[in-house]
C-alpha positions in Angstrom: -24.2 25.6 20.1 -22.2 22.3 20.2 -24.3 19.2 19.5 -21.9 17.0 21.5 -18.6 17.1 23.4 -16.0 16.0 20.8 -13.3 14.9 23.2 -15.8 13.0 25.3 -17.1 11.2 22.2 -13.6 10.1 21.2 -12.8 8.9 24.8 -15.7 6.4 25.0 -15.1 5.2 21.5 -11.4 4.4 22.3 -10.2 7.0 19.8 -8.2 9.3 22.0 -4.5 8.8 22.7 -2.9 12.1 23.5 -4.6 15.5 24.0 -3.0 18.8 24.8 -4.3 20.3 28.1 -7.1 22.8 27.6 -8.2 21.3 24.3 -11.6 20.1 25.6 -12.5 23.4 27.1 -11.3 25.2 24.0 -13.7 23.2 21.8 -16.6 23.7 24.1 -16.6 27.5 23.9 -17.8 27.9 20.3 -17.3 26.5 16.8 -13.6 25.8 16.1 -11.7 24.6 13.0 -9.4 21.6 13.0 -7.4 19.8 10.4 -6.0 16.4 9.7 -3.4 15.5 7.1 -3.9 12.7 4.6 -1.1 11.1 2.6 -1.9 11.5 -1.2 0.6 8.9 -2.4 -2.3 6.8 -3.8 -5.6 7.7 -5.5 -7.6 5.8 -2.9 -7.8 5.8 0.9 -7.3 2.5 2.6 -8.9 1.5 6.0 -5.8 2.6 7.8 -6.9 6.1 7.0 -10.4 5.6 8.3 -9.7 6.4 12.0 -8.6 9.9 11.0 -11.5 10.3 8.7 -14.0 9.2 11.4 -12.4 11.8 13.7 -13.0 14.5 11.2 -16.6 13.3 10.8 -17.2 13.3 14.6 -15.6 16.8 14.7 -18.2 18.0 12.1 -21.1 16.3 13.9 -20.0 18.1 17.1 -20.7 21.4 15.3 -17.1 22.2 14.3 -15.4 22.9 11.0 -13.1 20.1 9.6 -10.3 20.7 7.2 -8.9 17.7 5.3 -5.4 18.5 4.3 -4.0 16.5 1.3 -0.3 16.6 1.8 0.8 17.5 -1.8 4.0 19.2 -0.6 4.7 16.8 2.2 3.9 13.9 -0.1 6.8 15.1 -2.2 9.1 14.8 0.8 8.2 11.7 2.8 7.3 11.5 6.5 9.9 9.7 8.7 7.2 8.8 11.4 7.0 5.1 11.7 8.9 4.5 8.5 12.1 2.6 7.9 12.8 4.0 4.5 11.9 7.1 2.4 8.8 7.3 0.3 8.7 7.5 -3.5 8.3 11.1 -4.4 5.4 12.0 -6.7 5.0 14.6 -9.5 2.4 17.4 -9.3 0.1 15.8 -12.0 -0.1 12.5 -10.0 -0.7 14.4 -6.8 -3.6 16.4 -8.3 -5.2 13.3 -9.7 -4.9 11.6 -6.3 -6.4 14.7 -4.5 -9.6 14.6 -6.6 -10.0 10.9 -6.1 -9.5 11.3 -2.3 -12.1 14.1 -2.1 -14.7 11.9 -3.8 -14.1 9.3 -1.1 -14.1 11.8 1.7 -17.4 13.2 0.5 -19.1 10.0 1.8 -18.1 11.0 5.3 -17.8 14.8 5.3 -20.2 17.5 4.2 -18.2 19.7 1.7 -21.1 21.0 -0.2 -23.7 22.6 2.1 -24.0 26.3 3.1 -23.5 25.4 6.7 -20.8 27.4 8.6 -19.1 24.1 9.5 -19.0 22.7 6.0 -15.8 20.7 5.5 -12.9 22.1 3.4 -10.3 20.2 1.4 -6.9 21.9 1.2 -3.5 20.9 -0.4 -0.4 22.2 1.3 1.3 22.3 -2.2 -0.8 25.4 -2.9 1.0 27.5 -0.3 4.4 25.7 -0.4 5.1 25.7 -4.2 6.1 29.4 -4.3 7.9 29.4 -0.9 11.6 29.6 -1.8 14.2 27.7 0.2 15.9 30.8 1.4 12.5 32.3 2.6 11.6 29.1 4.4 14.8 28.8 6.3 14.8 32.5 7.2 11.1 32.8 8.1 10.4 29.4 9.6 13.6 27.5 10.2 15.3 30.0 12.4 12.4 29.7 15.0 13.0 26.0 15.7 16.3 24.7 17.0 18.0 21.5 15.8 18.0 20.3 19.4 14.2 20.6 19.5 13.9 18.7 16.2 16.4 15.9 17.3 14.4 15.3 20.4 11.4 14.0 18.5 10.8 10.3 18.7 10.3 9.9 14.9 13.8 11.4 14.4 15.5 9.5 17.2 14.2 6.1 15.8 15.5 6.8 12.3 18.9 7.9 13.7 19.2 5.0 16.1 21.7 2.2 15.6 18.9 -0.1 14.3 18.1 2.1 11.4 20.7 1.3 8.9 19.7 3.7 6.2 19.7 6.8 8.4 17.7 9.9 7.5 18.1 12.4 4.7 18.0 16.1 5.2 14.8 16.1 3.1 13.0 13.9 5.6 14.5 15.7 8.6 12.8 18.9 7.4 9.4 17.2 7.3 8.3 18.3 10.7 9.1 22.0 9.8 6.9 21.7 6.7 4.1 20.1 8.6 4.5 22.6 11.4 4.2 25.4 8.9 1.0 23.9 7.6 -0.5 24.4 11.0 0.8 27.9 11.2 -0.6 28.7 7.7 -4.1 27.3 8.5 -4.1 29.1 11.9 -3.3 32.4 10.2 -5.6 32.0 7.2 -8.4 29.9 8.4 -8.3 30.4 12.2 -7.6 26.7 12.5 -6.6 26.0 16.2 -6.4 22.2 16.4 -4.4 19.6 14.5 -5.4 15.9 14.8 -3.6 12.8 13.6 -2.3 9.4 14.6 -0.3 9.0 17.8 2.9 8.7 15.7 2.3 12.3 14.5 2.4 13.9 18.0 6.0 15.2 17.5 5.1 16.8 14.1 1.9 18.3 15.5 3.5 19.9 18.5 6.2 21.4 16.3 3.2 23.2 14.7 1.9 24.4 18.0 5.4 25.7 18.7 5.5 27.7 15.5 2.1 29.2 16.2 3.4 30.3 19.6 6.7 31.7 18.4 5.6 33.2 15.0 1.8 33.6 15.2 1.7 34.7 18.8 -1.2 32.5 19.5 -2.2 29.1 20.9 -2.5 25.9 18.9 -3.9 22.6 20.2 -3.0 18.9 19.5 -5.0 15.7 19.7 -4.1 12.2 18.5 -5.8 8.9 18.2 -4.2 5.5 18.9 -2.7 3.4 16.1 -5.1 0.6 15.5 -3.8 -2.9 16.2 -5.3 -6.4 15.9 -5.6 -8.7 18.9 -3.5 -11.4 17.3 -0.6 -9.0 16.7 -1.0 -8.9 12.9 -1.2 -5.6 11.1 -4.6 -3.9 10.9 -5.9 -3.2 7.4 -3.6 -5.7 5.7 -4.4 -9.0 4.0 -2.3 -11.5 2.1 -2.9 -9.4 -1.0 -2.0 -6.1 0.6 -4.1 -3.1 1.8 -7.8 -3.1 2.2 -8.8 -0.1 0.0 -11.9 2.0 -0.2 -11.8 2.0 -4.0 -14.0 -0.9 -5.2 -11.6 -1.4 -8.1 -8.8 -2.1 -5.7 -10.7 -4.0 -3.1 -14.1 -5.3 -4.1 -17.1 -4.6 -1.8 -17.3 -8.4 -1.2 -13.7 -8.6 0.0 -14.2 -5.4 2.0 -17.3 -6.9 3.7 -15.4 -10.2 4.3 -12.5 -8.4 6.0 -14.8 -6.9 8.7 -16.9 -10.1 8.9 -13.9 -12.1 9.8 -12.6 -10.0 12.7 -12.2 -11.6 16.0 -14.7 -11.1 18.9 -12.2 -8.9 20.7 -11.4 -6.7 17.7 -15.1 -6.5 16.7 -16.0 -5.1 20.1 -13.3 -2.4 19.6 -13.9 -1.7 15.9 -17.7 -1.3 16.3 -17.0 1.9 18.4 -14.4 3.3 16.1 -15.7 2.5 12.6 -19.4 3.1 13.0 -21.6 6.0 14.2 -23.9 3.8 16.3 -24.7 5.2 19.7 -23.1 4.1 22.9 -26.4 2.5 24.0 -26.8 0.6 20.8 -23.2 -0.7 20.9 -23.5 -1.8 24.5 -26.7 -3.7 23.6 -25.0 -5.3 20.6 -22.0 -6.4 22.6 -24.2 -7.9 25.3 -26.3 -9.7 22.7 -23.1 -11.0 21.0 -21.7 -12.3 24.3 -24.9 -14.2 25.0 -24.4 -16.1 21.7 -21.0 -15.4 20.2 -21.3 -18.2 17.6 -24.0 -16.1 15.8 -21.3 -13.4 15.2 -23.9 -10.6 15.5 -21.2 -8.1 16.3 -19.2 -8.9 13.2 -22.2 -8.9 11.0 -23.4 -5.5 12.2 -19.9 -4.0 11.9 -19.5 -5.3 8.4 -22.9 -4.1 7.4 -22.5 -0.6 8.8 -19.0 0.1 7.3 -19.7 -1.5 3.9 -22.8 0.6 3.5 -21.0 3.7 4.6 -17.9 3.2 2.3 -19.8 1.7 -0.7 -23.6 1.5 -0.7 -26.6 -0.5 0.5 -26.7 -2.2 -2.9 -23.1 -3.2 -2.6 -23.8 -4.6 0.9 -26.7 -6.7 -0.4 -24.6 -8.1 -3.2 -21.7 -8.9 -0.7 -24.2 -10.7 1.6 -25.6 -12.6 -1.3 -22.1 -13.5 -2.6 -21.2 -14.7 0.9 -24.1 -17.1 1.0 -23.0 -18.7 -2.2 -20.2 -20.7 -0.6 -22.2 -21.7 2.5 -25.9 -21.3 1.8 -28.5 -22.7 -0.5 -27.8 -20.5 -3.6 -28.9 -21.2 -7.2 -27.5 -20.9 -10.7 -29.4 -17.6 -11.0 -27.6 -16.2 -7.8 -24.3 -17.1 -9.4 -25.1 -15.4 -12.7 -25.9 -12.2 -10.9 -22.3 -11.8 -9.6 -20.0 -9.6 -11.6 -16.7 -11.2 -12.7 -14.5 -9.7 -10.0 -16.9 -10.7 -7.2 -17.1 -14.2 -8.7 -13.3 -14.5 -8.6 -13.2 -13.1 -5.1 -15.8 -15.5 -3.8 -13.9 -18.5 -5.3 -10.4 -17.1 -4.5 -8.1 -20.1 -4.0 -10.4 -22.5 -5.7 -8.6 -24.6 -8.4 -9.1 -23.2 -11.9 -8.5 -24.4 -15.4 -8.5 -22.3 -18.6 -10.2 -23.8 -21.6 -10.8 -22.5 -25.1 -14.3 -21.2 -25.9 -14.4 -23.6 -28.9 -14.6 -26.5 -26.3 -18.3 -25.5 -25.9 -19.1 -26.0 -29.6 -21.8 -28.7 -29.5 -21.5 -28.9 -25.7 -18.6 -30.0 -23.5 -18.8 -33.6 -22.3 -19.3 -33.5 -18.5 -17.0 -36.6 -17.8 -14.2 -34.8 -19.7 -14.8 -31.6 -17.8 -14.6 -33.4 -14.5 -11.6 -35.5 -15.2 -9.4 -35.6 -18.3 -9.6 -31.9 -19.3 -9.3 -30.5 -15.8 -8.0 -33.1 -13.3 -10.7 -32.0 -10.9 -11.5 -35.7 -10.4 -8.9 -38.4 -10.7 -10.4 -40.5 -13.5 -13.4 -40.9 -15.8 -14.5 -43.8 -13.6 -14.5 -41.6 -10.5 -16.5 -39.0 -12.4 -19.1 -41.6 -13.3 -19.3 -42.9 -9.7 -19.8 -39.4 -8.3 -22.5 -38.6 -10.9 -24.4 -41.8 -10.1 -24.3 -40.8 -6.4 -25.9 -37.4 -7.4 -23.0 -35.5 -5.8 -22.0 -33.4 -8.9 -23.3 -29.9 -9.5 -22.8 -27.4 -12.3 -23.4 -23.8 -11.3 -25.0 -25.1 -8.1 -27.5 -27.3 -10.0 -27.3 -31.1 -9.7 -26.6 -32.8 -13.0 -26.5 -36.3 -14.5 -23.9 -38.1 -16.7 -25.5 -37.0 -20.0 -25.3 -33.3 -19.1 -23.2 -31.2 -21.6 -21.8 -27.7 -20.7 -22.8 -25.0 -23.2 -22.4 -21.3 -23.6 -25.8 -20.9 -21.9 -24.1 -22.1 -18.7 -21.5 -19.4 -18.7 -21.4 -17.0 -15.7 -20.4 -13.5 -17.1 -19.8 -15.2 -20.5 -16.7 -16.8 -19.0 -17.0 -19.1 -16.0 -18.6 -22.4 -15.1 -18.6 -23.7 -11.5 -18.2 -27.4 -10.9 -18.9 -28.8 -7.5 -18.5 -32.2 -5.8 -20.4 -32.6 -2.5 -20.8 -29.5 -0.4 -17.2 -28.1 -0.2 -15.2 -29.1 -3.2 -15.2 -26.5 -6.0 -13.5 -26.1 -9.4 -13.8 -23.2 -11.8 -13.7 -23.5 -15.6 -12.5 -20.3 -17.2 -13.4 -20.0 -20.9 -11.4 -16.8 -21.5 -11.8 -15.8 -25.1 
């Protein structure tokens, strides 16, 4: 018995781009299996992967069985879809490492461990492609798909167009056959009848349905989600420093939280449907509340809270909120000292810094020197004295006087001291050993 209509769920969430006729009816008959491919070229997912992962989760919540396919074999080739150049090709040891890391992250979204009939399964296409000889592949698979059919795919056309200077290797040209065979293999061995992916994958997915028809004598279905865009035209999931990763060692929970918190009103109204599991009623109420007082940014706050908790944890969310308040709220020295080193650096990213030797703290560092001569934070000793007399200087968020000396007891994470003039001017002293 299905708990909900999967296709209908994707529609109202804005997560449906193309769907093969008959797919909705097929899924409503009984429990089905579907798969979605994930690129294993890194040992972490980034938020560009999240739409597909959310689709798999909704599929499981609808009573169906999701397969997450790590593309070990296809990762060794490189997918031409939406790319202007070939990928770096990875060795097997790296791919296996990446697979284990990805499964750990996917486990936060999908139930792999239960005894339920629709427990999720992780597969790697390298396992069935590694012993498939080239001669066997072109005889058993290649002869069923014409070059004309393959050339008609948009992903191939774009790479062969006049604009694409580098052209396309034979290796990449065969990608759609390998992905198509994945669908056929899963259809035959796991009764997998649906493949899902981003809209740029439609051509590769339909090649799989064609192989199922011609070789498997059956019927495969296809469903894609739209590629996520930002209202201002900039690329979703990218920042100045690169991808927004799910691995906290690549993108800290604070920066992850900030990414969602800083989305525009238009994007937040779209993302709240795609990247949370909130109900339609709750989301409509949230959007209405937000529109009544957009300056409160209720929508962005809820989006950031939900997705940070889901990807990281409630504790990480609480720390991110606390860290966010340090720049703008009434935080204390104790609040600062609870931040780990990476979060501290993320919070004060872009703030001027000066490295000083730990020996400077022997006997205490003179505050006038710390503000002026040793750092250049303030223009002169005279300016430092004036600011101190006006009670506008803080060390680690605590107001200080001219006779204050900085000691090891003031260090945050045994390394940093935060100087502040007024409300918005910060300077970081870094006593790296």
